[in-house]
C-alpha positions as CSV (number, residue, x, y, z in Angstrom):
1,M,-79.3,-66.1,10.1
2,S,-79.3,-69.8,11.0
3,I,-76.3,-71.5,12.5
4,R,-76.5,-74.0,9.6
5,K,-76.1,-71.2,7.1
6,L,-73.1,-69.7,9.1
7,E,-71.5,-73.1,9.2
8,Q,-71.9,-73.5,5.4
9,D,-70.7,-70.0,4.7
10,I,-67.5,-70.3,6.7
11,G,-66.9,-74.0,5.7
12,I,-67.1,-75.8,9.0
13,A,-68.9,-79.1,9.8
14,D,-72.6,-79.3,10.2
15,K,-73.8,-78.9,13.8
16,S,-70.3,-78.0,15.1
17,I,-71.3,-74.6,16.4
18,S,-74.1,-76.0,18.5
19,K,-71.5,-78.1,20.3
20,W,-69.4,-75.1,21.4
21,D,-71.4,-74.7,24.6
22,K,-70.0,-78.0,25.7
23,M,-66.7,-78.1,23.9
24,M,-64.3,-75.3,23.2
25,P,-63.9,-74.6,19.5
26,S,-60.5,-74.3,17.9
27,I,-59.1,-70.8,17.5
28,D,-59.2,-71.1,13.7
29,K,-63.0,-71.7,13.8
30,V,-63.4,-68.7,16.1
31,E,-61.3,-66.6,13.8
32,K,-63.5,-67.7,10.8
33,V,-66.6,-66.6,12.6
34,A,-65.0,-63.2,13.6
35,K,-63.8,-62.7,10.0
36,Y,-67.3,-63.5,8.6
37,F,-68.9,-60.9,10.8
38,G,-66.1,-58.4,10.3
39,V,-65.2,-58.2,14.0
40,T,-62.1,-59.1,16.0
41,V,-61.9,-62.3,18.0
42,D,-61.6,-60.2,21.1
43,S,-64.9,-58.4,20.4
44,L,-66.6,-61.7,19.5
45,L,-65.5,-63.1,22.8
46,G,-66.7,-60.0,24.6
47,Y,-63.3,-58.7,25.6
48,T,-63.7,-55.2,26.9
49,G,-60.2,-54.4,28.0
50,N,-61.5,-53.9,31.5
51,Y,-59.3,-55.8,33.9
52,D,-62.0,-56.4,36.5
53,D,-64.4,-57.7,33.9
54,D,-61.7,-59.9,32.4
55,L,-60.9,-61.3,35.8
56,L,-64.5,-62.1,36.5
57,K,-64.8,-63.9,33.1
58,L,-61.7,-65.9,33.9
59,M,-63.1,-67.0,37.2
60,D,-66.5,-67.9,35.6
61,M,-64.7,-70.0,33.0
62,A,-63.0,-72.0,35.7
63,S,-66.3,-73.4,36.6
64,W,-66.6,-75.3,33.3
65,L,-62.9,-76.1,32.7
66,S,-61.5,-79.6,33.4
67,K,-58.9,-80.0,36.1
68,E,-56.3,-80.6,33.3
69,D,-57.4,-77.3,31.5
70,I,-56.9,-75.4,34.7
71,V,-53.5,-76.9,35.3
72,A,-52.5,-76.0,31.7
73,L,-53.7,-72.4,32.2
74,L,-51.7,-72.1,35.4
75,V,-48.6,-73.2,33.5
76,V,-49.2,-70.6,30.9
77,A,-49.9,-67.9,33.5
78,E,-46.6,-68.8,35.2
79,Q,-44.7,-68.5,31.9
80,L,-46.4,-65.1,31.3
81,K,-45.4,-64.0,34.8
82,K,-41.8,-65.0,34.1
83,G,-41.9,-63.0,30.8
84,K,-41.5,-65.9,28.4
């Protein structure tokens, strides 16, 4: 299957998937892709449920996130820690 065909089938803009390696897609677009292939978003993103693997993925992601993104994630992590 071509990326163009997938974009047409799920109703997203031409060439938007090819930009995902440089720009994070919106969750609704990720959900559309997961639904199209009949999988969960977690499985599409490679979530295994293994804490060590997840921690390594998070650390790897930090290498391509902007400083602002990292600060925002730290705020979310603090809120989760507090149970909000």
